[in-house]
C-alpha positions as CSV (number, residue, x, y, z in Angstrom):
1,M,162.5,217.8,80.7
2,L,163.8,220.4,78.3
3,A,162.1,223.6,80.0
4,G,163.8,225.9,82.2
5,N,164.0,228.7,84.2
6,P,167.0,231.3,82.4
7,E,167.8,232.6,86.1
8,T,169.0,229.1,87.5
9,H,169.5,227.5,84.3
10,T,172.9,226.2,84.3
11,S,173.6,223.8,80.8
12,L,176.2,221.5,80.6
13,I,177.4,221.5,77.0
14,S,179.0,218.4,75.3
15,K,180.3,218.0,71.9
16,M,180.8,215.3,69.3
17,K,181.7,215.1,65.4
18,K,180.8,212.1,63.5
19,I,181.4,211.6,59.8
20,S,178.7,210.2,57.5
21,H,180.4,208.8,54.1
22,S,176.3,207.6,52.5
23,P,172.8,208.6,53.0
24,E,172.9,205.0,54.3
25,E,175.3,206.0,57.5
26,T,173.0,209.0,58.0
27,L,169.8,207.8,58.7
28,Q,171.5,205.3,60.9
29,L,173.4,207.8,62.5
30,G,169.7,209.7,63.2
31,K,168.1,206.1,64.0
32,S,170.7,205.7,67.1
33,L,170.2,209.5,67.9
34,G,166.4,209.0,67.7
35,S,166.7,205.8,69.8
36,S,168.0,207.5,72.8
37,L,165.6,210.4,73.0
38,I,163.1,211.0,75.7
39,A,160.1,212.9,76.1
40,G,160.7,217.1,75.8
41,D,163.8,216.6,73.5
42,I,164.4,218.9,71.5
43,V,166.9,218.7,68.1
44,L,167.8,221.6,66.2
45,L,169.2,221.0,62.9
46,F,171.6,223.6,61.0
47,G,172.8,223.1,57.8
48,D,172.6,224.4,54.2
49,L,170.2,222.9,51.6
50,G,171.2,219.5,50.5
51,A,172.8,218.8,53.8
52,G,170.6,216.0,54.7
53,K,168.6,217.4,57.6
54,T,166.0,215.4,56.1
55,H,167.5,212.1,55.9
56,L,168.9,212.5,59.4
57,T,165.4,213.3,60.9
58,Q,164.0,210.3,59.1
59,G,166.6,208.3,60.9
60,I,165.6,210.0,64.5
61,C,161.6,209.1,63.7
62,Y,162.6,205.3,62.9
63,G,165.1,205.2,66.1
64,L,162.0,206.5,67.8
65,E,160.3,203.6,66.8
66,L,158.2,204.9,64.1
67,D,156.7,202.4,61.6
68,K,159.3,201.9,58.7
69,G,156.4,202.0,56.2
70,S,155.7,205.4,57.1
71,Y,156.3,208.2,54.7
72,I,158.5,211.0,56.3
73,R,158.8,214.4,54.2
74,S,160.4,217.7,55.0
75,P,157.4,220.1,55.6
76,T,158.4,222.9,53.9
77,F,154.8,223.8,52.7
78,T,153.0,222.6,55.9
79,L,155.7,223.7,58.1
80,I,155.0,220.9,60.8
81,N,154.2,217.4,60.3
82,E,153.3,214.8,63.3
83,Y,154.2,211.3,64.1
84,L,153.5,208.7,66.3
85,G,156.7,206.3,67.5
86,R,157.2,205.5,70.9
87,L,156.4,209.3,71.8
88,P,155.1,212.1,69.4
89,I,157.5,213.2,66.8
90,Y,156.9,217.0,65.9
91,H,159.0,217.7,62.6
92,I,159.2,221.4,61.7
93,D,160.6,223.2,58.7
94,L,161.4,226.8,58.9
95,Y,163.0,227.3,55.6
96,R,159.8,229.6,54.2
97,I,159.5,231.7,57.6
98,E,160.7,235.2,56.5
99,N,160.8,236.4,59.9
100,Q,160.6,236.0,63.9
101,E,157.4,237.4,63.9
102,E,156.1,234.5,61.6
103,I,157.8,232.3,64.1
104,Y,155.9,233.6,66.9
105,S,153.0,233.3,65.5
106,L,153.2,230.1,64.8
107,G,152.5,229.2,68.3
108,L,155.2,226.6,68.9
109,E,155.7,226.7,72.4
110,E,152.7,224.4,72.6
111,I,154.7,222.0,70.7
112,L,158.3,222.2,72.0
113,F,157.5,222.1,75.8
114,N,155.4,218.9,75.7
115,Q,155.9,215.5,75.9
116,G,156.9,214.8,72.5
117,V,159.9,215.0,70.5
118,T,160.9,217.9,68.5
119,V,163.0,218.1,65.3
120,I,163.5,221.8,63.6
121,E,165.4,222.1,60.7
122,W,166.4,225.8,59.4
123,A,167.1,225.9,63.6
124,E,169.2,229.0,62.4
125,K,166.0,231.4,62.0
126,L,165.5,231.0,65.7
127,R,168.8,232.6,66.4
128,S,168.0,235.8,68.7
129,P,168.7,238.8,66.3
130,K,170.2,240.8,69.3
131,N,172.3,238.0,70.8
132,P,173.2,235.1,67.9
133,E,174.0,232.5,71.2
134,S,170.6,232.4,72.2
135,L,167.5,231.4,70.8
136,I,164.1,233.0,70.7
137,L,160.9,230.8,72.4
138,N,163.0,230.3,75.6
139,I,164.9,227.1,74.0
140,Q,167.1,226.1,76.6
141,D,167.8,222.6,76.8
142,R,168.3,221.4,73.4
143,I,170.7,219.2,71.0
144,E,171.9,221.4,68.1
145,I,173.4,219.4,64.9
146,N,175.6,221.4,62.8
147,I,175.6,219.6,59.2
148,K,178.6,220.2,57.0
149,I,178.8,219.1,53.4
150,I,182.4,217.4,52.9
151,S,181.8,216.0,49.1
152,D,178.6,214.5,47.3
153,S,178.4,211.4,49.8
154,E,180.4,212.9,52.9
155,R,178.8,214.9,55.3
156,E,180.4,216.0,59.1
157,F,177.7,216.0,61.7
158,T,178.7,218.2,64.7
159,F,176.4,217.3,67.9
160,H,176.1,219.9,70.7
161,S,174.1,219.4,73.9
162,F,173.1,221.9,76.2
163,F,171.1,220.0,79.2
164,P,171.4,220.9,82.8
165,E,172.3,217.5,84.1
166,P,174.7,214.5,82.3
167,R,173.0,212.4,79.7
168,S,174.4,209.3,78.3
169,S,175.1,210.0,74.3
170,P,173.4,207.6,72.1
171,V,175.4,204.9,70.8
172,F,176.4,205.1,67.2
173,T,176.9,201.6,65.8
174,L,178.5,202.6,62.2
175,L,179.9,205.7,62.6
């Protein structure tokens, strides 16, 4: 479970990097990650416009056994899309959010701390203005993925996982 008491919370942090050489590899990377996610997991995506956040999310959804015919798009205007795979999937896009008051008004706590998997694009907007190392909404346990554009087709994915106890890493088959 991903909710944690900040006073007693001690997270293990692990880090891994992967390079994707194509959109297809990014999709496969997401699928591998999605297949290892469990109820309550929160995945935070950081990266510039066009870095591949939505493409990675599509793969995560397929890894969570969402039907291949489902149309997965970034919820830039709707803010939240919900899909049903082997677990509920909540895809949140904070791109259009102007400030943290707007984030609080969305009532995301109900989504974040439930039995689904939550994927948030533009997660940099969740950084606390007083302490950029911490996140608002009491998000403790999570996977952070920083996506760096290397070239038109290549992306570097840096995974940081923050969990109170060890978990096995996903098996990345193509990368």
